[in-house]
VOSETI-410642 format. One record per atom (N, C-alpha, C): residue in three letters; atom name; x, y, z; residue number from 0. Coordinates in steps of 0.1 Angstrom, whole numbers, plus 5000, padded with zeros to 4 digits. Layout:
BEGIN
<atom ALA; CA; <X; Y; Z>; NUM>
...
This chain:
BEGIN
<atom MET; N; <8291; 7208; 0982>; 0>
<atom MET; CA; <8285; 7205; 0992>; 0>
<atom MET; C; <8274; 7197; 0982>; 0>
<atom LYS; N; <8272; 7200; 0968>; 1>
<atom LYS; CA; <8259; 7193; 0964>; 1>
<atom LYS; C; <8265; 7174; 0960>; 1>
<atom ARG; N; <8280; 7181; 0955>; 2>
<atom ARG; CA; <8287; 7169; 0951>; 2>
<atom ARG; C; <8292; 7155; 0962>; 2>
<atom ASN; N; <8291; 7163; 0974>; 3>
<atom ASN; CA; <8294; 7154; 0981>; 3>
<atom ASN; C; <8289; 7147; 0987>; 3>
<atom PHE; N; <8277; 7150; 0986>; 4>
<atom PHE; CA; <8263; 7144; 0987>; 4>
<atom PHE; C; <8257; 7138; 0982>; 4>
<atom LYS; N; <8264; 7136; 0969>; 5>
<atom LYS; CA; <8257; 7128; 0959>; 5>
<atom LYS; C; <8265; 7116; 0960>; 5>
<atom ILE; N; <8279; 7117; 0964>; 6>
<atom ILE; CA; <8292; 7104; 0967>; 6>
<atom ILE; C; <8282; 7095; 0977>; 6>
<atom ALA; N; <8281; 7106; 0990>; 7>
<atom ALA; CA; <8279; 7099; 1003>; 7>
<atom ALA; C; <8267; 7092; 0998>; 7>
<atom LEU; N; <8258; 7100; 0992>; 8>
<atom LEU; CA; <8244; 7093; 0986>; 8>
<atom LEU; C; <8248; 7074; 0979>; 8>
<atom GLY; N; <8262; 7077; 0969>; 9>
<atom GLY; CA; <8259; 7069; 0959>; 9>
<atom GLY; C; <8270; 7053; 0968>; 9>
<atom VAL; N; <8274; 7058; 0978>; 10>
<atom VAL; CA; <8284; 7046; 0988>; 10>
<atom VAL; C; <8279; 7042; 0994>; 10>
<atom LEU; N; <8265; 7049; 1004>; 11>
<atom LEU; CA; <8255; 7041; 1009>; 11>
<atom LEU; C; <8246; 7038; 1001>; 11>
<atom VAL; N; <8243; 7036; 0984>; 12>
<atom VAL; CA; <8242; 7025; 0978>; 12>
<atom VAL; C; <8249; 7017; 0978>; 12>
<atom LEU; N; <8260; 7015; 0974>; 13>
<atom LEU; CA; <8270; 7003; 0976>; 13>
<atom LEU; C; <8271; 6990; 0986>; 13>
<atom VAL; N; <8272; 7005; 0995>; 14>
<atom VAL; CA; <8280; 6994; 1007>; 14>
<atom VAL; C; <8258; 6984; 1016>; 14>
<atom LEU; N; <8248; 6994; 1011>; 15>
<atom LEU; CA; <8237; 6981; 1014>; 15>
<atom LEU; C; <8234; 6975; 1001>; 15>
<atom ALA; N; <8234; 6977; 0992>; 16>
<atom ALA; CA; <8235; 6969; 0976>; 16>
<atom ALA; C; <8243; 6953; 0981>; 16>
<atom GLY; N; <8255; 6963; 0992>; 17>
<atom GLY; CA; <8263; 6953; 0994>; 17>
<atom GLY; C; <8258; 6943; 1005>; 17>
<atom ALA; N; <8252; 6945; 1008>; 18>
<atom ALA; CA; <8246; 6936; 1025>; 18>
<atom ALA; C; <8231; 6931; 1023>; 18>
<atom LEU; N; <8231; 6929; 1009>; 19>
<atom LEU; CA; <8215; 6923; 1007>; 19>
<atom LEU; C; <8219; 6908; 1000>; 19>
<atom PRO; N; <8216; 6902; 1005>; 20>
<atom PRO; CA; <8216; 6887; 0999>; 20>
<atom PRO; C; <8217; 6881; 0987>; 20>
<atom VAL; N; <8228; 6872; 0984>; 21>
<atom VAL; CA; <8226; 6870; 0966>; 21>
<atom VAL; C; <8213; 6863; 0962>; 21>
<atom ARG; N; <8202; 6867; 0952>; 22>
<atom ARG; CA; <8194; 6860; 0950>; 22>
<atom ARG; C; <8196; 6859; 0937>; 22>
<atom GLY; N; <8191; 6848; 0929>; 23>
<atom GLY; CA; <8194; 6842; 0916>; 23>
<atom GLY; C; <8188; 6833; 0909>; 23>
<atom ILE; N; <8187; 6837; 0898>; 24>
<atom ILE; CA; <8174; 6828; 0887>; 24>
<atom ILE; C; <8177; 6815; 0882>; 24>
<atom VAL; N; <8174; 6805; 0886>; 25>
<atom VAL; CA; <8181; 6787; 0880>; 25>
<atom VAL; C; <8168; 6787; 0864>; 25>
<atom VAL; N; <8174; 6788; 0854>; 26>
<atom VAL; CA; <8175; 6780; 0844>; 26>
<atom VAL; C; <8174; 6769; 0839>; 26>
<atom VAL; N; <8171; 6760; 0838>; 27>
<atom VAL; CA; <8171; 6744; 0835>; 27>
<atom VAL; C; <8169; 6746; 0820>; 27>
<atom THR; N; <8181; 6747; 0811>; 28>
<atom THR; CA; <8177; 6738; 0800>; 28>
<atom THR; C; <8173; 6729; 0792>; 28>
<atom GLU; N; <8185; 6715; 0802>; 29>
<atom GLU; CA; <8179; 6700; 0791>; 29>
<atom GLU; C; <8179; 6697; 0807>; 29>
<atom TYR; N; <8171; 6684; 0805>; 30>
<atom TYR; CA; <8177; 6674; 0822>; 30>
<atom TYR; C; <8170; 6662; 0816>; 30>
<atom VAL; N; <8173; 6651; 0823>; 31>
<atom VAL; CA; <8172; 6635; 0821>; 31>
<atom VAL; C; <8164; 6630; 0833>; 31>
<atom PRO; N; <8150; 6626; 0835>; 32>
<atom PRO; CA; <8150; 6623; 0850>; 32>
<atom PRO; C; <8150; 6605; 0850>; 32>
<atom GLY; N; <8158; 6602; 0857>; 33>
<atom GLY; CA; <8160; 6589; 0853>; 33>
<atom GLY; C; <8161; 6582; 0871>; 33>
<atom CYS; N; <8158; 6571; 0868>; 34>
<atom CYS; CA; <8155; 6560; 0879>; 34>
<atom CYS; C; <8163; 6557; 0891>; 34>
<atom GLY; N; <8173; 6566; 0887>; 35>
<atom GLY; CA; <8182; 6556; 0896>; 35>
<atom GLY; C; <8197; 6574; 0892>; 35>
<atom SER; N; <8191; 6580; 0889>; 36>
<atom SER; CA; <8201; 6593; 0886>; 36>
<atom SER; C; <8191; 6605; 0879>; 36>
<atom PHE; N; <8203; 6616; 0882>; 37>
<atom PHE; CA; <8191; 6628; 0876>; 37>
<atom PHE; C; <8206; 6636; 0873>; 37>
<atom SER; N; <8198; 6642; 0855>; 38>
<atom SER; CA; <8214; 6651; 0854>; 38>
<atom SER; C; <8204; 6664; 0849>; 38>
<atom ALA; N; <8215; 6676; 0845>; 39>
<atom ALA; CA; <8207; 6684; 0849>; 39>
<atom ALA; C; <8215; 6699; 0838>; 39>
<atom SER; N; <8213; 6708; 0830>; 40>
<atom SER; CA; <8227; 6719; 0832>; 40>
<atom SER; C; <8213; 6723; 0826>; 40>
<atom GLY; N; <8221; 6745; 0829>; 41>
<atom GLY; CA; <8214; 6754; 0826>; 41>
<atom GLY; C; <8218; 6766; 0831>; 41>
<atom THR; N; <8218; 6775; 0835>; 42>
<atom THR; CA; <8217; 6788; 0846>; 42>
<atom THR; C; <8213; 6793; 0856>; 42>
<atom ASN; N; <8225; 6799; 0862>; 43>
<atom ASN; CA; <8222; 6802; 0878>; 43>
<atom ASN; C; <8229; 6811; 0881>; 43>
<atom SER; N; <8224; 6824; 0885>; 44>
<atom SER; CA; <8240; 6834; 0894>; 44>
<atom SER; C; <8234; 6833; 0909>; 44>
<atom SER; N; <8230; 6823; 0917>; 45>
<atom SER; CA; <8235; 6819; 0928>; 45>
<atom SER; C; <8247; 6814; 0930>; 45>
<atom PRO; N; <8255; 6810; 0938>; 46>
<atom PRO; CA; <8267; 6804; 0940>; 46>
<atom PRO; C; <8266; 6793; 0942>; 46>
<atom TYR; N; <8251; 6783; 0944>; 47>
<atom TYR; CA; <8250; 6771; 0949>; 47>
<atom TYR; C; <8234; 6772; 0941>; 47>
<atom THR; N; <8242; 6758; 0931>; 48>
<atom THR; CA; <8227; 6750; 0930>; 48>
<atom THR; C; <8221; 6734; 0939>; 48>
<atom VAL; N; <8208; 6739; 0942>; 49>
<atom VAL; CA; <8203; 6729; 0950>; 49>
<atom VAL; C; <8193; 6718; 0944>; 49>
<atom VAL; N; <8197; 6699; 0945>; 50>
<atom VAL; CA; <8188; 6695; 0937>; 50>
<atom VAL; C; <8181; 6685; 0951>; 50>
<atom GLU; N; <8166; 6688; 0952>; 51>
<atom GLU; CA; <8165; 6674; 0955>; 51>
<atom GLU; C; <8155; 6669; 0949>; 51>
<atom ILE; N; <8159; 6653; 0950>; 52>
<atom ILE; CA; <8150; 6642; 0940>; 52>
<atom ILE; C; <8136; 6638; 0951>; 52>
<atom TYR; N; <8128; 6640; 0950>; 53>
<atom TYR; CA; <8114; 6636; 0961>; 53>
<atom TYR; C; <8108; 6623; 0950>; 53>
<atom ASP; N; <8105; 6613; 0960>; 54>
<atom ASP; CA; <8102; 6598; 0954>; 54>
<atom ASP; C; <8085; 6603; 0966>; 54>
<atom PRO; N; <8069; 6608; 0961>; 55>
<atom PRO; CA; <8060; 6610; 0968>; 55>
<atom PRO; C; <8057; 6597; 0972>; 55>
<atom ASN; N; <8057; 6582; 0966>; 56>
<atom ASN; CA; <8049; 6576; 0969>; 56>
<atom ASN; C; <8058; 6569; 0984>; 56>
<atom ILE; N; <8067; 6573; 0987>; 57>
<atom ILE; CA; <8075; 6565; 1001>; 57>
<atom ILE; C; <8076; 6576; 1010>; 57>
<atom GLY; N; <8077; 6592; 1001>; 58>
<atom GLY; CA; <8075; 6607; 1012>; 58>
<atom GLY; C; <8089; 6609; 1017>; 58>
<atom ALA; N; <8103; 6606; 1004>; 59>
<atom ALA; CA; <8109; 6607; 1015>; 59>
<atom ALA; C; <8118; 6614; 1000>; 59>
<atom ASP; N; <8137; 6622; 1001>; 60>
<atom ASP; CA; <8143; 6624; 0993>; 60>
<atom ASP; C; <8153; 6615; 0992>; 60>
<atom LEU; N; <8150; 6610; 0974>; 61>
<atom LEU; CA; <8162; 6600; 0977>; 61>
<atom LEU; C; <8176; 6613; 0968>; 61>
<atom TYR; N; <8174; 6623; 0970>; 62>
<atom TYR; CA; <8191; 6630; 0967>; 62>
<atom TYR; C; <8184; 6644; 0970>; 62>
<atom PHE; N; <8192; 6646; 0981>; 63>
<atom PHE; CA; <8192; 6663; 0985>; 63>
<atom PHE; C; <8202; 6666; 0989>; 63>
<atom ALA; N; <8214; 6677; 0983>; 64>
<atom ALA; CA; <8223; 6686; 0980>; 64>
<atom ALA; C; <8229; 6692; 0974>; 64>
<atom ALA; N; <8231; 6704; 0979>; 65>
<atom ALA; CA; <8238; 6718; 0976>; 65>
<atom ALA; C; <8253; 6718; 0969>; 65>
<atom LEU; N; <8253; 6717; 0954>; 66>
<atom LEU; CA; <8266; 6717; 0944>; 66>
<atom LEU; C; <8265; 6731; 0940>; 66>
<atom PRO; N; <8283; 6736; 0938>; 67>
<atom PRO; CA; <8289; 6747; 0932>; 67>
<atom PRO; C; <8276; 6749; 0920>; 67>
<atom THR; N; <8281; 6764; 0917>; 68>
<atom THR; CA; <8275; 6766; 0905>; 68>
<atom THR; C; <8287; 6769; 0899>; 68>
<atom ASN; N; <8293; 6767; 0886>; 69>
<atom ASN; CA; <8308; 6774; 0873>; 69>
<atom ASN; C; <8302; 6789; 0880>; 69>
<atom SER; N; <8319; 6795; 0879>; 70>
<atom SER; CA; <8322; 6802; 0879>; 70>
<atom SER; C; <8318; 6812; 0869>; 70>
<atom ASP; N; <8313; 6803; 0859>; 71>
<atom ASP; CA; <8307; 6817; 0853>; 71>
<atom ASP; C; <8290; 6812; 0846>; 71>
<atom GLY; N; <8285; 6808; 0860>; 72>
<atom GLY; CA; <8268; 6809; 0863>; 72>
<atom GLY; C; <8260; 6799; 0852>; 72>
<atom THR; N; <8266; 6788; 0849>; 73>
<atom THR; CA; <8263; 6776; 0849>; 73>
<atom THR; C; <8264; 6765; 0854>; 73>
<atom PHE; N; <8254; 6756; 0854>; 74>
<atom PHE; CA; <8259; 6746; 0857>; 74>
<atom PHE; C; <8259; 6727; 0847>; 74>
<atom ASP; N; <8259; 6717; 0854>; 75>
<atom ASP; CA; <8263; 6705; 0844>; 75>
<atom ASP; C; <8263; 6700; 0856>; 75>
<atom LEU; N; <8250; 6689; 0857>; 76>
<atom LEU; CA; <8248; 6683; 0869>; 76>
<atom LEU; C; <8246; 6669; 0868>; 76>
<atom GLN; N; <8256; 6661; 0872>; 77>
<atom GLN; CA; <8246; 6643; 0872>; 77>
<atom GLN; C; <8243; 6639; 0885>; 77>
<atom VAL; N; <8235; 6633; 0897>; 78>
<atom VAL; CA; <8238; 6634; 0907>; 78>
<atom VAL; C; <8233; 6618; 0911>; 78>
<atom ASN; N; <8236; 6601; 0916>; 79>
<atom ASN; CA; <8230; 6599; 0917>; 79>
<atom ASN; C; <8227; 6590; 0933>; 79>
<atom PHE; N; <8217; 6583; 0929>; 80>
<atom PHE; CA; <8208; 6577; 0940>; 80>
<atom PHE; C; <8200; 6568; 0941>; 80>
<atom THR; N; <8189; 6559; 0953>; 81>
<atom THR; CA; <8188; 6550; 0951>; 81>
<atom THR; C; <8175; 6544; 0940>; 81>
<atom LEU; N; <8179; 6537; 0934>; 82>
<atom LEU; CA; <8176; 6532; 0918>; 82>
<atom LEU; C; <8157; 6533; 0925>; 82>
<atom ALA; N; <8147; 6536; 0914>; 83>
<atom ALA; CA; <8136; 6534; 0922>; 83>
<atom ALA; C; <8129; 6527; 0911>; 83>
<atom ALA; N; <8118; 6516; 0911>; 84>
<atom ALA; CA; <8114; 6511; 0899>; 84>
<atom ALA; C; <8111; 6522; 0882>; 84>
<atom GLY; N; <8112; 6515; 0873>; 85>
<atom GLY; CA; <8107; 6516; 0863>; 85>
<atom GLY; C; <8093; 6530; 0856>; 85>
<atom GLY; N; <8097; 6540; 0859>; 86>
<atom GLY; CA; <8079; 6541; 0856>; 86>
<atom GLY; C; <8074; 6552; 0870>; 86>
<atom THR; N; <8082; 6551; 0884>; 87>
<atom THR; CA; <8080; 6555; 0892>; 87>
<atom THR; C; <8077; 6574; 0893>; 87>
<atom THR; N; <8071; 6584; 0897>; 88>
<atom THR; CA; <8069; 6594; 0899>; 88>
<atom THR; C; <8078; 6600; 0906>; 88>
<atom LEU; N; <8087; 6604; 0903>; 89>
<atom LEU; CA; <8093; 6613; 0908>; 89>
<atom LEU; C; <8093; 6630; 0913>; 89>
<atom GLU; N; <8096; 6640; 0917>; 90>
<atom GLU; CA; <8100; 6654; 0916>; 90>
<atom GLU; C; <8113; 6659; 0915>; 90>
<atom MET; N; <8109; 6659; 0909>; 91>
<atom MET; CA; <8131; 6668; 0904>; 91>
<atom MET; C; <8128; 6682; 0903>; 91>
<atom TRP; N; <8135; 6684; 0920>; 92>
<atom TRP; CA; <8133; 6701; 0918>; 92>
<atom TRP; C; <8150; 6708; 0919>; 92>
<atom VAL; N; <8153; 6718; 0906>; 93>
<atom VAL; CA; <8169; 6726; 0912>; 93>
<atom VAL; C; <8164; 6741; 0914>; 93>
<atom TRP; N; <8170; 6743; 0923>; 94>
<atom TRP; CA; <8167; 6762; 0929>; 94>
<atom TRP; C; <8183; 6766; 0937>; 94>
<atom GLY; N; <8182; 6777; 0930>; 95>
<atom GLY; CA; <8188; 6785; 0938>; 95>
<atom GLY; C; <8197; 6786; 0954>; 95>
<atom SER; N; <8208; 6787; 0956>; 96>
<atom SER; CA; <8206; 6791; 0971>; 96>
<atom SER; C; <8224; 6800; 0973>; 96>
<atom PRO; N; <8217; 6810; 0983>; 97>
<atom PRO; CA; <8235; 6823; 0985>; 97>
<atom PRO; C; <8244; 6814; 0993>; 97>
<atom THR; N; <8238; 6797; 0996>; 98>
<atom THR; CA; <8250; 6791; 1003>; 98>
<atom THR; C; <8247; 6779; 1005>; 98>
<atom SER; N; <8261; 6771; 1013>; 99>
<atom SER; CA; <8262; 6760; 1004>; 99>
<atom SER; C; <8251; 6747; 1014>; 99>
<atom ASP; N; <8243; 6750; 1023>; 100>
<atom ASP; CA; <8226; 6749; 1027>; 100>
<atom ASP; C; <8222; 6747; 1026>; 100>
<atom PRO; N; <8213; 6732; 1018>; 101>
<atom PRO; CA; <8205; 6734; 1010>; 101>
<atom PRO; C; <8192; 6733; 1008>; 101>
<atom GLU; N; <8191; 6735; 1025>; 102>
<atom GLU; CA; <8176; 6741; 1031>; 102>
<atom GLU; C; <8174; 6759; 1026>; 102>
<atom ASP; N; <8184; 6757; 1023>; 103>
<atom ASP; CA; <8188; 6780; 1020>; 103>
<atom ASP; C; <8180; 6781; 1004>; 103>
<atom TRP; N; <8171; 6785; 1005>; 104>
<atom TRP; CA; <8165; 6791; 0992>; 104>
<atom TRP; C; <8166; 6808; 0989>; 104>
<atom ASP; N; <8168; 6807; 0978>; 105>
<atom ASP; CA; <8175; 6823; 0977>; 105>
<atom ASP; C; <8160; 6832; 0979>; 105>
<atom GLY; N; <8153; 6824; 0972>; 106>
<atom GLY; CA; <8136; 6829; 0969>; 106>
<atom GLY; C; <8129; 6832; 0955>; 106>
<atom GLU; N; <8141; 6833; 0945>; 107>
<atom GLU; CA; <8135; 6830; 0935>; 107>
<atom GLU; C; <8134; 6822; 0927>; 107>
<atom GLU; N; <8135; 6823; 0914>; 108>
<atom GLU; CA; <8124; 6811; 0908>; 108>
<atom GLU; C; <8132; 6800; 0905>; 108>
<atom TYR; N; <8124; 6789; 0904>; 109>
<atom TYR; CA; <8135; 6776; 0909>; 109>
<atom TYR; C; <8123; 6765; 0895>; 109>
<atom PHE; N; <8136; 6754; 0894>; 110>
<atom PHE; CA; <8128; 6747; 0884>; 110>
<atom PHE; C; <8124; 6732; 0888>; 110>
<atom PHE; N; <8110; 6732; 0882>; 111>
<atom PHE; CA; <8104; 6721; 0896>; 111>
<atom PHE; C; <8097; 6714; 0882>; 111>
<atom THR; N; <8096; 6698; 0878>; 112>
<atom THR; CA; <8086; 6692; 0874>; 112>
<atom THR; C; <8088; 6674; 0879>; 112>
<atom GLU; N; <8074; 6674; 0878>; 113>
<atom GLU; CA; <8069; 6658; 0883>; 113>
<atom GLU; C; <8062; 6644; 0874>; 113>
<atom GLU; N; <8071; 6642; 0874>; 114>
<atom GLU; CA; <8072; 6631; 0863>; 114>
<atom GLU; C; <8075; 6617; 0865>; 114>
<atom PRO; N; <8068; 6607; 0852>; 115>
<atom PRO; CA; <8080; 6590; 0857>; 115>
<atom PRO; C; <8096; 6592; 0855>; 115>
<atom CYS; N; <8101; 6589; 0863>; 116>
<atom CYS; CA; <8109; 6585; 0859>; 116>
<atom CYS; C; <8118; 6575; 0846>; 116>
<atom ILE; N; <8126; 6575; 0839>; 117>
<atom ILE; CA; <8132; 6568; 0827>; 117>
<atom ILE; C; <8141; 6558; 0833>; 117>
<atom ALA; N; <8135; 6541; 0829>; 118>
<atom ALA; CA; <8150; 6534; 0833>; 118>
<atom ALA; C; <8155; 6532; 0824>; 118>
<atom GLN; N; <8172; 6535; 0824>; 119>
<atom GLN; CA; <8177; 6534; 0819>; 119>
<atom GLN; C; <8189; 6528; 0822>; 119>
<atom SER; N; <8198; 6517; 0811>; 120>
<atom SER; CA; <8205; 6508; 0814>; 120>
<atom SER; C; <8219; 6516; 0806>; 120>
<atom ILE; N; <8226; 6514; 0812>; 121>
<atom ILE; CA; <8243; 6520; 0796>; 121>
<atom ILE; C; <8245; 6509; 0795>; 121>
<atom VAL; N; <8248; 6507; 0787>; 122>
<atom VAL; CA; <8256; 6498; 0774>; 122>
<atom VAL; C; <8267; 6502; 0768>; 122>
<atom GLU; N; <8280; 6493; 0770>; 123>
<atom GLU; CA; <8286; 6498; 0764>; 123>
<atom GLU; C; <8296; 6488; 0754>; 123>
<atom ILE; N; <8298; 6500; 0740>; 124>
<atom ILE; CA; <8298; 6496; 0733>; 124>
<atom ILE; C; <8310; 6495; 0725>; 124>
<atom PRO; N; <8316; 6481; 0726>; 125>
<atom PRO; CA; <8334; 6480; 0724>; 125>
<atom PRO; C; <8337; 6485; 0706>; 125>
<atom THR; N; <8348; 6496; 0703>; 126>
<atom THR; CA; <8353; 6505; 0701>; 126>
<atom THR; C; <8364; 6495; 0695>; 126>
<atom LEU; N; <8370; 6500; 0680>; 127>
<atom LEU; CA; <8382; 6493; 0679>; 127>
<atom LEU; C; <8389; 6506; 0677>; 127>
<atom GLN; N; <8407; 6505; 0685>; 128>
<atom GLN; CA; <8414; 6518; 0684>; 128>
<atom GLN; C; <8419; 6512; 0666>; 128>
<atom GLY; N; <8430; 6531; 0666>; 129>
<atom GLY; CA; <8433; 6523; 0657>; 129>
<atom GLY; C; <8437; 6521; 0647>; 129>
<atom GLY; N; <8447; 6507; 0644>; 130>
<atom GLY; CA; <8451; 6501; 0637>; 130>
<atom GLY; C; <8440; 6487; 0637>; 130>
<atom GLY; N; <8434; 6487; 0652>; 131>
<atom GLY; CA; <8424; 6468; 0648>; 131>
<atom GLY; C; <8414; 6475; 0640>; 131>
<atom ALA; N; <8408; 6487; 0638>; 132>
<atom ALA; CA; <8397; 6492; 0630>; 132>
<atom ALA; C; <8399; 6495; 0613>; 132>
<atom ILE; N; <8408; 6496; 0609>; 133>
<atom ILE; CA; <8419; 6494; 0598>; 133>
<atom ILE; C; <8417; 6479; 0593>; 133>
<atom LEU; N; <8422; 6468; 0601>; 134>
<atom LEU; CA; <8428; 6457; 0598>; 134>
<atom LEU; C; <8408; 6449; 0594>; 134>
<atom PHE; N; <8405; 6457; 0608>; 135>
<atom PHE; CA; <8388; 6452; 0608>; 135>
<atom PHE; C; <8378; 6454; 0592>; 135>
<atom GLY; N; <8383; 6472; 0589>; 136>
<atom GLY; CA; <8378; 6472; 0575>; 136>
<atom GLY; C; <8381; 6464; 0567>; 136>
<atom LEU; N; <8397; 6459; 0566>; 137>
<atom LEU; CA; <8397; 6453; 0556>; 137>
<atom LEU; C; <8395; 6440; 0554>; 137>
<atom LEU; N; <8395; 6431; 0565>; 138>
<atom LEU; CA; <8389; 6423; 0563>; 138>
<atom LEU; C; <8373; 6420; 0558>; 138>
<atom LEU; N; <8366; 6426; 0564>; 139>
<atom LEU; CA; <8350; 6432; 0563>; 139>
<atom LEU; C; <8349; 6433; 0546>; 139>
<atom ALA; N; <8359; 6439; 0540>; 140>
<atom ALA; CA; <8357; 6447; 0524>; 140>
<atom ALA; C; <8362; 6433; 0519>; 140>
<atom THR; N; <8372; 6425; 0520>; 141>
<atom THR; CA; <8374; 6412; 0519>; 141>
<atom THR; C; <8363; 6402; 0514>; 141>
<atom ALA; N; <8361; 6404; 0530>; 142>
<atom ALA; CA; <8350; 6390; 0527>; 142>
<atom ALA; C; <8337; 6394; 0518>; 142>
<atom ALA; N; <8334; 6407; 0521>; 143>
<atom ALA; CA; <8324; 6414; 0509>; 143>
<atom ALA; C; <8329; 6409; 0493>; 143>
<atom VAL; N; <8336; 6410; 0491>; 144>
<atom VAL; CA; <8350; 6409; 0480>; 144>
<atom VAL; C; <8340; 6392; 0473>; 144>
<atom PHE; N; <8352; 6384; 0479>; 145>
<atom PHE; CA; <8348; 6370; 0479>; 145>
<atom PHE; C; <8334; 6364; 0479>; 145>
<atom TRP; N; <8327; 6368; 0490>; 146>
<atom TRP; CA; <8315; 6366; 0490>; 146>
<atom TRP; C; <8303; 6369; 0480>; 146>
<atom MET; N; <8308; 6384; 0474>; 147>
<atom MET; CA; <8296; 6390; 0457>; 147>
<atom MET; C; <8306; 6383; 0445>; 147>
<atom ARG; N; <8316; 6378; 0444>; 148>
<atom ARG; CA; <8324; 6368; 0435>; 148>
<atom ARG; C; <8313; 6353; 0435>; 148>
<atom ARG; N; <8316; 6352; 0447>; 149>
<atom ARG; CA; <8308; 6334; 0445>; 149>
<atom ARG; C; <8295; 6334; 0442>; 149>
<atom ARG; N; <8287; 6345; 0447>; 150>
<atom ARG; CA; <8269; 6344; 0439>; 150>
<atom ARG; C; <8273; 6351; 0430>; 150>
<atom THR; N; <8281; 6357; 0423>; 151>
<atom THR; CA; <8281; 6358; 0408>; 151>
<atom THR; C; <8283; 6348; 0400>; 151>
<atom ALA; N; <8292; 6334; 0408>; 152>
<atom ALA; CA; <8296; 6330; 0401>; 152>
<atom ALA; C; <8288; 6314; 0398>; 152>
<atom ALA; N; <8276; 6315; 0411>; 153>
<atom ALA; CA; <8267; 6304; 0408>; 153>
<atom ALA; C; <8260; 6305; 0403>; 153>
<atom ARG; N; <8255; 6321; 0397>; 154>
<atom ARG; CA; <8241; 6327; 0387>; 154>
<atom ARG; C; <8247; 6328; 0374>; 154>
<atom ASP; N; <8262; 6328; 0374>; 155>
<atom ASP; CA; <8264; 6327; 0356>; 155>
<atom ASP; C; <8273; 6311; 0355>; 155>
<atom PRO; N; <8262; 6303; 0342>; 156>
<atom PRO; CA; <8266; 6287; 0335>; 156>
<atom PRO; C; <8276; 6291; 0334>; 156>
<atom PHE; N; <8285; 6300; 0322>; 157>
<atom PHE; CA; <8294; 6306; 0319>; 157>
<atom PHE; C; <8303; 6310; 0326>; 157>
<atom ALA; N; <8307; 6308; 0337>; 158>
<atom ALA; CA; <8319; 6312; 0348>; 158>
<atom ALA; C; <8323; 6299; 0349>; 158>
<atom ARG; N; <8340; 6301; 0355>; 159>
<atom ARG; CA; <8342; 6291; 0356>; 159>
<atom ARG; C; <8355; 6290; 0370>; 159>
């Protein structure tokens, strides 16, 4: 009789625990507060990670959406939004959500920072691939050898 009661109590606890909403704690391990983009990575035990970028100067959201959290409980995201002037103070929020509705907050800890955004420019640096890099290196080395010989000959009065 006691054993059946314990089993029934255990099943009841599991059923009630399954009916509770999913709650999670967001931990942002690194982020970059750009003026036209925001990137962040970290952990979240909720199924969705909500990102809100708010500009208090104009009183409006620049970005607001719920994104799926990775199956291992991590997130690595980059979002783009309307470009703000460099140095504009923006509020950046990240929190966990049990649903894909960005208005839905799980009531747990969240990430918040308010700071000037960083004006970023992406500059692509051309690279030489494979044989082109080897050829370039050989040409550069040859030019350096000739340049050094010329300088040495100019300083040595006995060199012909």
